[in-house]
C-alpha positions in Angstrom: -0.4 -1.9 -15.4 -3.7 -3.5 -16.2 -6.0 -2.0 -19.0 -9.1 -0.1 -18.0 -12.0 -2.3 -16.9 -9.9 -5.3 -15.9 -10.4 -6.5 -12.3 -7.4 -7.3 -10.2 -7.5 -10.2 -7.7 -5.1 -11.2 -5.0 -6.5 -14.1 -3.0 -9.7 -12.9 -1.5 -9.0 -9.2 -2.3 -10.3 -7.6 -5.5 -10.0 -4.2 -7.2 -13.8 -4.0 -7.1 -13.6 -3.9 -3.3 -10.6 -1.5 -2.8 -7.5 -3.3 -4.0 -5.3 -0.9 -6.0 -2.3 -3.1 -6.6 0.3 -5.4 -5.1 3.9 -6.4 -5.4 5.8 -9.6 -5.0 8.4 -11.9 -6.4 8.6 -15.3 -7.9 11.5 -17.6 -8.8 12.4 -17.9 -12.5 13.2 -21.4 -13.9 16.9 -20.7 -13.3 16.1 -19.9 -9.6 16.8 -16.2 -9.8 14.1 -13.9 -8.3 11.8 -11.9 -10.5 10.3 -8.9 -8.8 7.1 -7.3 -10.0 4.3 -4.9 -9.1 0.8 -5.0 -10.5 -1.5 -2.0 -10.6 -5.1 -1.8 -11.6 -6.3 1.1 -13.8 -8.3 2.8 -11.0 -11.4 4.6 -12.1 -15.0 5.2 -11.3 -17.4 4.1 -14.1 -21.1 3.7 -14.1 -21.3 4.4 -10.3 -18.7 1.6 -9.6 -15.1 1.9 -8.6 -12.4 -0.4 -9.9 -9.3 0.1 -7.8 -9.0 3.2 -5.5 -10.5 6.5 -6.6 -8.3 9.0 -4.8 -9.1 12.1 -7.0 -11.7 11.2 -9.5 -9.0 11.3 -12.2 -7.6 7.9 -13.4 -4.1 9.1 -14.1 -3.8 10.5 -10.5 -5.2 7.3 -9.1 -2.7 5.2 -11.1 0.4 7.3 -10.2 -0.6 7.3 -6.5 -1.0 3.5 -6.5 2.2 3.0 -8.6 4.3 5.2 -6.2 3.0 3.0 -3.3 3.8 -0.3 -5.0 7.1 0.7 -6.6 8.4 2.1 -3.2 7.4 -1.1 -1.4 8.9 -3.3 -4.1 12.2 -1.6 -3.6 12.1 -1.5 0.3 10.5 -5.0 0.8 11.3 -7.0 -2.4 11.0 -10.5 -0.9 7.6 -10.1 0.7 6.3 -12.9 -1.6 8.9 -15.3 -0.1 8.0 -14.2 3.4 4.3 -14.9 2.7 5.0 -18.2 0.9 7.4 -19.6 3.5 6.1 -17.9 6.6 9.6 -16.8 7.3 9.8 -13.1 8.5 13.6 -13.0 7.8 12.7 -12.4 4.1 11.0 -9.1 5.0 12.9 -6.0 4.2 11.5 -2.7 5.6 8.5 -3.9 7.6 7.0 -2.5 10.8 5.8 -5.3 13.0 6.2 -3.6 16.3 4.3 -0.2 16.4 1.1 -0.4 18.4 -1.9 0.2 16.2 -4.3 2.7 17.8 -7.4 4.6 16.7 -7.8 8.3 16.8 -9.3 8.1 20.3 -6.3 6.2 21.5 -8.0 2.8 21.8 -6.0 -0.2 20.5 -7.1 -2.0 17.4 -7.5 -5.7 18.3 -6.7 -8.8 16.2 -9.1 -11.7 15.7 -8.0 -13.1 19.1 -8.7 -9.9 21.0 -5.1 -8.9 21.4 -3.7 -5.5 20.6 -2.5 -5.3 17.0 1.2 -4.5 16.6 2.8 -3.4 13.4 1.6 -1.2 10.6 3.2 -3.0 7.7 5.2 -1.8 4.8 6.5 1.7 4.1 3.5 2.6 2.0 0.9 0.9 4.1 1.6 3.1 7.2 0.3 6.4 5.7 -2.8 4.6 4.4 -3.4 2.9 7.8 -2.8 6.1 9.7 -5.3 7.9 7.4 -7.9 5.3 8.0 -7.3 5.3 11.8 -7.7 9.1 11.8 -11.1 8.7 10.1 -9.8 9.8 6.6 -11.7 7.2 4.6 -11.0 9.1 1.4 -7.2 8.8 2.1 -6.7 12.5 1.3 -3.9 12.7 3.9 -2.0 9.8 2.3 -1.1 11.5 -1.0 0.1 14.8 -2.4 1.3 16.4 -5.6 4.8 17.4 -6.9 5.5 18.8 -10.4 1.9 18.2 -11.5 2.0 14.5 -10.6 0.1 12.8 -7.7 2.1 10.5 -5.4 1.4 8.6 -2.2 3.3 9.8 0.9 5.7 7.2 2.3 6.7 6.6 5.9 10.0 8.2 7.0 11.7 6.7 10.1 14.1 9.7 10.2 11.3 12.3 10.3 8.7 10.2 12.1 5.9 10.9 9.6 4.6 10.2 6.1 5.9 12.6 3.5 6.3 13.0 -0.3 10.1 13.5 -0.1 12.8 13.2 2.6 13.1 16.2 4.9 9.4 16.9 5.3 8.2 17.6 1.8 
């Protein structure tokens, strides 16, 4: 968790342009993997947003982003190795087959003009679905339980994004 006001960067992405966090892994000196998640303190200040402002309340913004990153770190822990090596066998739970379509049914095309396939990690699917449905505020990608805000996560069993197994 980064302190308030600190900008998070991941390659070309930045928390000042919508990055809320990321997860990955590195090898320790002894060769064992070290898994991590990094989350920006998401807030709106002086008319600018650092991170993702889901609710206007930093603690909600943080818990929504943390739930996304922690869930993905558990379900796809070696994504860093997959990216570093280009070997998809390191991927854990990762959708690389679902056709990506807009609300009107048209396919989203990649940079070569081909239909995009795959919606990514378990937490990326609800976010992408919200965006494809025109929900730019991502209100459909999170909810509240016990006073805390969490992101919904994709359930293969139930075929939808939800806060808890079984449709919650």
